[in-house]
C-alpha positions as CSV (number, residue, x, y, z in Angstrom):
1,X,17.8,6.6,17.7
2,X,15.6,4.2,15.7
3,X,16.5,3.3,12.2
4,X,13.9,4.2,9.6
5,X,11.9,1.2,8.3
6,X,13.0,0.4,4.8
7,X,10.6,-0.7,2.0
8,X,11.7,-3.9,0.3
9,X,10.5,-5.3,-3.0
10,X,9.4,-8.8,-4.1
11,X,12.8,-10.2,-5.1
12,X,14.3,-9.2,-1.7
13,X,11.3,-10.7,0.1
14,X,11.7,-14.0,-1.9
15,X,15.4,-14.1,-1.1
16,X,14.9,-13.4,2.6
17,X,12.0,-15.8,3.2
18,X,12.8,-18.6,0.7
19,X,9.2,-18.5,-0.5
20,X,8.0,-18.4,-4.1
21,X,6.0,-15.5,-5.5
22,X,2.8,-17.6,-5.7
23,X,3.3,-18.8,-2.1
24,X,3.7,-15.3,-0.8
25,X,0.5,-14.2,-2.5
26,X,-1.4,-17.3,-1.2
27,X,-0.2,-16.6,2.3
28,X,-1.3,-13.0,2.0
29,X,-4.7,-14.1,1.0
30,X,-4.8,-16.5,4.0
31,X,-3.7,-13.7,6.3
32,X,-0.5,-15.5,7.3
33,X,2.0,-13.2,5.7
34,X,2.3,-9.4,5.7
35,X,0.4,-7.4,3.1
36,X,2.4,-5.3,0.7
37,X,1.8,-1.6,0.3
38,X,1.5,0.4,-2.8
39,X,4.6,2.6,-3.4
40,X,3.9,3.9,-6.9
41,X,1.4,3.5,-9.7
42,X,2.8,0.1,-10.7
43,X,4.9,-0.9,-7.7
44,X,4.5,-2.4,-4.2
45,X,6.7,-3.3,-1.4
46,X,6.8,-4.4,2.2
47,X,8.0,-2.8,5.4
48,X,11.3,-4.6,6.2
49,X,10.3,-4.8,9.9
50,X,7.1,-6.8,9.0
51,X,9.2,-9.3,7.0
52,X,11.7,-9.6,9.8
53,X,8.8,-10.3,12.3
54,X,7.5,-13.0,9.9
55,X,10.9,-14.6,9.5
56,X,11.4,-14.7,13.3
57,X,8.1,-16.5,13.9
58,X,6.4,-17.6,10.7
59,X,3.9,-20.0,12.4
60,X,2.7,-17.4,14.9
61,X,2.9,-14.3,12.8
62,X,-0.2,-12.0,12.9
63,X,-0.8,-8.5,11.6
64,X,0.0,-5.7,13.9
65,X,-3.0,-4.1,15.6
66,X,-3.8,-0.4,15.3
67,X,-1.7,0.5,18.3
68,X,0.9,-2.2,18.4
69,X,3.5,0.3,17.1
70,X,3.5,1.9,20.6
71,X,5.2,-1.3,21.9
72,X,8.3,-0.2,19.9
73,X,8.8,2.9,22.1
């Protein structure tokens, strides 16, 4: 059985990647880092699996396509 994908917040992303807040936002704007998703009126987070994929291969990371999730099954 697959584990549910956790949502992690900025401090956890910074700790896991070693990147600063400004670097994370710059990389998001460049399209070289996963985009965060809105989780509340004032909060945002990332899918942990997206961050794990970026950590595994930061130089070649690309956003998942519409049907890439099918590769997980």
